[in-house]
C-alpha positions in Angstrom: 152.8 36.3 98.8 151.3 33.8 101.0 152.4 33.2 104.5 154.3 30.0 105.2 152.1 27.3 106.8 153.7 27.6 110.2 153.1 31.4 110.3 149.3 30.8 109.2 149.1 28.4 112.1 150.5 31.0 114.6 148.4 33.8 113.2 145.4 31.4 113.8 146.2 30.8 117.5 146.7 34.6 118.2 143.4 36.0 120.0 141.2 37.5 117.3 139.6 40.9 117.8 135.9 40.7 118.8 133.1 43.4 118.2 132.4 45.5 121.1 129.1 44.9 122.4 126.4 47.5 121.8 126.1 50.1 124.6 122.7 49.5 126.3 121.5 52.8 127.8 120.2 52.1 131.3 116.8 53.3 130.7 116.3 50.3 128.3 117.5 47.5 130.5 114.1 47.0 132.2 112.6 46.3 129.0 114.9 43.3 128.1 112.9 40.9 129.8 109.3 41.8 128.5 110.7 42.1 125.1 112.2 38.6 125.2 109.0 37.4 126.4 106.9 38.8 123.6 109.4 37.7 120.8 109.6 34.2 122.4 105.6 33.9 122.5 105.3 35.3 119.1 107.9 33.2 117.3 106.7 29.7 118.7 103.1 30.5 117.6 101.5 30.5 114.2 98.1 31.8 115.3 98.4 35.0 113.8 98.9 33.4 110.4 96.0 31.2 110.8 93.7 34.2 111.6 95.1 35.9 108.5 94.2 32.7 106.6 90.8 32.6 108.1 90.2 36.4 107.0 91.4 35.8 103.5 90.1 32.5 102.8 86.6 32.8 104.4 85.9 36.3 103.8 88.1 37.1 101.0 88.5 40.5 99.2 86.9 43.4 101.1 86.3 46.5 98.9 84.7 49.3 100.4 80.7 49.1 100.1 80.8 45.3 99.9 79.0 42.8 102.1 82.5 41.2 102.6 84.0 44.3 104.1 81.1 44.3 106.6 81.5 40.7 107.5 85.2 41.3 108.0 84.5 44.1 110.4 81.9 42.0 112.3 84.4 39.2 112.6 87.2 41.4 114.0 84.9 43.0 116.5 83.9 39.5 117.8 87.3 38.2 117.5 88.9 41.3 119.5 86.5 40.6 122.2 87.4 37.0 122.6 90.8 38.1 122.9 90.0 40.1 125.9 90.9 43.5 124.3 89.3 46.4 126.1 87.0 49.0 124.7 86.3 47.1 121.5 83.9 49.1 119.3 83.1 50.1 115.8 83.2 53.8 114.6 80.9 54.5 111.7 82.3 55.7 108.4 80.3 56.2 105.2 82.5 54.9 102.3 82.4 55.0 98.5 81.1 52.2 96.6 82.5 51.4 93.4 81.4 48.4 91.3 83.9 46.8 88.9 81.3 44.7 86.8 82.5 42.8 83.7 85.4 44.2 81.7 87.9 43.2 78.8 90.3 44.6 76.4 91.6 43.2 73.3 93.7 44.0 70.2 91.4 44.3 67.1 94.1 45.2 64.5 96.6 44.2 63.2 95.5 40.7 64.7 93.5 39.7 67.5 95.2 39.5 70.8 93.5 39.4 74.4 95.0 42.0 76.8 95.2 41.1 80.5 93.6 44.1 82.4 91.8 45.3 85.5 89.9 48.5 85.6 91.2 51.1 87.7 89.2 51.9 91.0 86.7 54.7 90.5 87.1 54.5 86.9 83.8 55.2 84.7 82.7 52.4 82.5 82.5 52.5 78.7 79.3 52.8 76.6 77.4 49.8 75.9 79.2 47.9 73.2 82.6 49.2 74.5 85.0 51.8 72.9 87.1 50.8 69.8 89.9 53.2 68.8 93.4 53.4 67.7 96.3 53.2 70.4 98.8 55.7 71.0 101.8 54.3 73.2 103.8 56.9 75.2 106.4 56.4 78.0 105.9 59.5 80.0 103.9 62.7 80.3 106.3 64.7 78.1 105.6 62.3 75.2 101.9 62.5 75.9 102.3 66.4 75.6 104.4 66.3 72.7 101.8 64.3 70.9 99.3 67.1 71.0 96.6 66.7 68.5 97.6 63.1 67.7 96.0 62.1 71.0 92.4 63.2 70.1 90.2 60.2 69.6 92.8 57.6 70.6 93.1 55.2 73.6 96.3 56.3 75.2 98.8 53.7 76.6 101.0 54.7 79.3 104.0 52.1 79.1 106.0 53.3 82.1 108.2 50.6 83.6 108.1 50.4 87.3 110.8 52.1 89.3 109.3 52.8 92.8 105.7 53.3 93.8 105.9 57.0 94.6 107.7 57.7 91.2 105.4 55.5 88.9 102.0 55.8 90.7 101.3 59.3 89.3 100.8 57.5 85.7 98.0 55.5 87.2 96.4 58.3 89.3 96.8 61.3 87.1 97.5 59.7 83.7 93.6 59.1 82.6 92.9 62.9 83.1 95.9 64.2 81.5 95.2 62.0 78.4 91.5 63.1 78.6 92.6 66.9 78.5 94.3 66.2 75.1 91.0 64.4 73.6 91.9 60.8 74.5 88.8 58.5 74.7 90.3 55.9 77.0 93.6 55.2 78.9 95.4 51.9 79.5 98.4 52.3 82.2 101.1 49.7 82.5 100.8 48.1 85.9 102.3 50.0 88.7 104.5 46.9 90.1 107.4 44.8 89.0 106.9 42.7 85.8 105.8 39.2 86.8 103.9 36.4 85.1 101.4 38.7 83.3 99.7 40.2 86.4 97.6 43.2 86.0 97.7 45.6 89.1 94.6 47.6 89.9 94.6 50.8 92.1 92.8 54.1 92.4 92.8 56.8 89.9 92.0 60.6 90.6 89.9 62.4 87.8 90.7 66.1 87.7 88.0 68.6 87.8 89.0 70.4 84.7 89.1 67.2 82.3 86.5 64.8 81.1 86.2 61.5 82.7 87.3 58.5 80.4 87.5 54.9 81.2 91.0 53.6 82.5 92.4 50.3 83.1 95.6 48.8 84.3 97.4 46.3 81.8 99.9 43.6 82.6 103.7 44.8 81.8 103.9 42.2 79.0 100.9 43.4 77.2 102.1 47.1 77.5 105.5 46.0 76.2 103.8 44.0 73.2 102.0 47.1 72.2 105.3 49.0 72.4 107.0 46.9 70.1 104.0 47.1 67.7 103.9 50.8 67.7 107.8 50.9 67.2 107.3 48.8 64.0 104.9 51.5 62.5 101.9 49.3 62.8 98.5 50.7 63.3 97.0 49.3 66.6 93.4 49.3 67.2 92.1 48.3 70.7 88.5 47.4 72.1 87.8 48.2 75.6 84.6 47.4 77.5 83.9 48.2 81.3 80.7 48.0 83.2 82.4 50.0 86.0 80.0 52.4 88.0 79.6 54.0 91.4 76.7 53.4 93.6 75.6 55.6 96.6 77.9 55.7 99.7 77.6 52.8 102.1 78.0 52.5 105.9 81.3 51.0 107.1 83.5 51.3 110.2 86.8 51.4 111.7 87.4 48.8 114.4 89.1 49.6 117.6 90.6 47.6 120.5 92.6 48.7 123.6 94.7 48.1 126.4 94.1 50.9 128.8 97.1 52.5 130.5 97.8 51.9 134.1 99.1 55.6 134.8 98.3 57.6 132.0 95.2 56.3 130.3 94.3 59.5 128.5 97.8 59.2 126.4 97.7 57.1 123.4 100.1 54.9 121.2 98.0 54.0 118.1 98.9 51.1 115.7 97.2 49.5 112.9 96.5 48.9 109.2 93.4 48.8 106.9 90.8 46.2 106.8 89.5 47.0 103.4 91.2 45.7 100.2 90.7 45.7 96.4 88.2 43.3 95.0 90.9 41.0 93.3 93.0 38.5 95.2 92.2 38.3 98.9 93.9 41.2 100.4 96.5 39.3 102.2 99.4 41.5 101.9 97.5 44.7 101.3 96.6 45.0 104.0 95.4 41.6 105.8 98.9 41.0 107.1 99.2 44.6 108.4 95.8 44.5 110.4 96.8 40.8 111.9 100.3 41.6 112.8 99.3 44.8 114.7 96.1 43.2 116.2 98.3 40.1 117.4 101.0 42.6 118.9 98.2 44.0 121.2 96.9 40.5 121.9 100.4 39.1 122.8 100.8 42.0 125.3 97.4 41.5 126.8 98.0 37.7 127.1 101.5 38.2 128.9 100.0 40.5 131.5 101.7 43.5 130.4 99.9 46.8 130.9 102.1 49.8 129.8 101.7 53.4 131.3 99.7 54.6 128.3 96.7 53.3 126.4 97.7 51.1 123.6 95.2 51.2 120.7 94.8 49.1 117.8 92.7 50.4 114.6 91.5 48.6 111.8 90.8 51.5 109.4 88.3 51.3 106.6 88.4 52.6 102.9 92.2 53.2 102.5 92.1 51.9 99.1 89.8 54.1 97.2 89.0 57.0 99.4 91.0 57.2 102.5 87.8 58.1 104.4 88.7 55.8 107.6 91.9 57.7 108.3 90.0 61.1 107.9 87.2 60.0 110.1 89.6 58.9 112.8 91.3 62.1 112.9 88.0 64.0 113.3 86.5 61.4 115.6 89.5 61.6 117.9 90.6 65.3 117.4 90.5 66.0 121.1 92.9 63.1 121.7 95.5 63.9 119.0 97.6 66.2 121.3 97.8 63.4 123.5 98.8 60.8 121.0 102.4 59.9 121.6 103.0 57.8 118.4 101.0 56.2 115.6 102.4 53.2 113.6 100.9 51.8 110.4 101.7 48.3 109.0 100.8 48.7 105.3 104.0 47.9 103.3 104.2 44.1 103.7 105.7 41.7 106.0 108.3 40.3 103.9 112.1 40.4 104.7 114.2 42.2 105.3 112.2 44.2 107.7 112.8 47.8 109.2 111.0 50.6 111.0 110.8 53.9 109.3 110.5 56.8 111.4 109.2 60.4 111.1 109.9 62.4 114.2 112.6 64.6 115.9 116.0 63.5 116.8 115.3 62.4 120.3 112.5 60.2 119.0 114.4 58.8 116.2 117.1 57.8 118.8 114.9 56.2 121.1 113.4 54.0 118.4 116.8 52.9 117.4 117.7 51.9 120.9 114.3 50.1 121.3 115.1 48.3 117.9 118.2 46.8 119.4 115.9 44.7 121.4 114.9 42.9 118.0 118.4 41.8 116.7 117.5 38.2 117.5 114.6 38.3 114.7 116.5 40.7 112.3 114.1 43.5 113.2 116.7 46.2 114.4 116.9 48.2 111.3 115.5 51.9 111.7 115.4 54.3 108.8 113.6 57.5 108.1 110.5 58.5 106.2 107.8 56.7 108.3 104.2 57.0 107.8 101.0 55.7 106.0 97.7 56.7 104.4 95.6 55.9 107.4 97.7 57.6 110.0 98.6 60.5 107.8 95.7 62.9 108.4 96.1 62.4 112.2 99.9 62.9 112.1 99.6 65.9 110.0 97.1 67.6 112.1 99.0 67.2 115.4 102.5 66.6 114.6 102.4 63.1 115.9 105.7 60.9 115.8 105.0 58.6 112.9 106.3 55.0 112.4 105.7 52.6 109.6 106.6 48.7 109.7 108.4 48.1 106.4 108.5 44.6 105.0 108.4 45.4 101.3 110.2 42.3 99.7 107.8 41.0 97.0 105.0 43.2 98.3 104.6 45.4 95.1 104.6 42.3 92.8 101.6 41.1 94.6 99.6 44.2 95.8 96.5 45.1 93.9 96.6 41.8 91.9 94.7 38.3 91.8 97.9 37.0 93.4 97.5 38.6 96.9 96.5 35.5 98.6 97.8 34.3 102.1 99.8 31.3 100.6 102.6 34.0 99.6 103.1 35.1 103.1 105.2 32.6 105.3 103.9 32.3 108.8 107.1 33.2 110.3 107.0 36.7 108.6 103.6 37.4 110.4 105.0 36.2 113.7 108.1 38.5 113.5 106.2 41.4 112.5 103.8 40.9 115.5 106.9 40.5 117.9 108.6 43.5 116.4 105.6 45.7 116.5 104.7 44.4 120.0 108.0 45.3 121.5 108.1 48.8 119.8 104.7 49.7 120.7 104.8 48.3 124.3 107.9 50.2 125.0 107.0 53.5 123.7 103.6 53.2 125.4 105.4 52.4 128.8 108.2 55.1 128.5 108.2 57.5 131.6 108.4 60.3 129.3 106.5 61.0 126.0 108.5 59.7 123.0 110.8 62.6 121.5 110.8 64.7 124.8 114.3 64.1 125.6 116.4 61.4 127.5 114.4 58.7 129.0 
């Protein structure tokens, strides 16, 4: 029963309980002012987004082994020097050079239809004139194995709807070899990403050593579903696949490095970054142009505001994340003597879209410290901290030396766009780049400046 109006008015006049302000640990208080300055400087400036636009508009896609990747590396080195970063240099890495070439797929029977596709990275090509064969549509690996002898001579179509990246990606990476073991002549894999506007998603595959290598491509979800419906009607489906894909000799590339040297402990390091290479479609804006620009901008902001942490803060733009991971492994090997003195590594390779969070893999003390630092970011909605931080490029070093790992997570529409022709800068709002730069700047600066190493106890 509702209260009488007089009672409602009286209740409204009563003091309302307010949430208690968060308890601020004493060690964090000196960082409020520099954190506020970093956030303020980042959020009123769109220069980071403009830098991302320059990279993606003027250079574009940056597949390993291409002149475009070399141009991007040279450009980044020059721009870092202009920003006043210290010890700017390139660290040579030899990378694979896969070439897509011309490609197409189409339904031949029962009636001609085009199929929207992208060859999978590191796939072989088809023979001249292509491959034409009957299709076999399966939903999962169990259906593939159950088909047994029916797989021989077929083009296997994996129609596996996207759930999340880690669960669905094995059909792209492992599916072609699993089909080849049973005699398939080619494989088509439903794009690993949400359905949307008939976009195909490329990505790497991993050929097994004990299976024949067969051509493989990703197809748009709409085309995979069409093939599924036709198969369910009992129709005989014949597909023609043509791919010129091939591998050329390894090519020279490099990781790009810039620093702010530590004022007290220059031989201890906080390392942040993303990967400068991309797939050869779209412009590599979300994957991972945004990540490299945001981490780079974080270091530039710290430098521009005259902040110099106790430890050295290093930004790395890793090469060859997409189809080899050689940049991350080369960094581990080139810096093996430093890894024991690396306090934290942060990777930004999961988009910059909202909502954002920091994911952490570290001991309980480190996780609590990160959570407390993130409380300085409530004004830009970047204070959420979760578990499971890491990344492909920092992974080799983290695993080698047990380094605390953090990832900046802004997934949003990331998987809708990544590895597609739609991965262009117009999809990323400038404020998202600024927010990421601000949040990463605060997190990395404070960790680099702590009196004690991250995760070693109370600050």
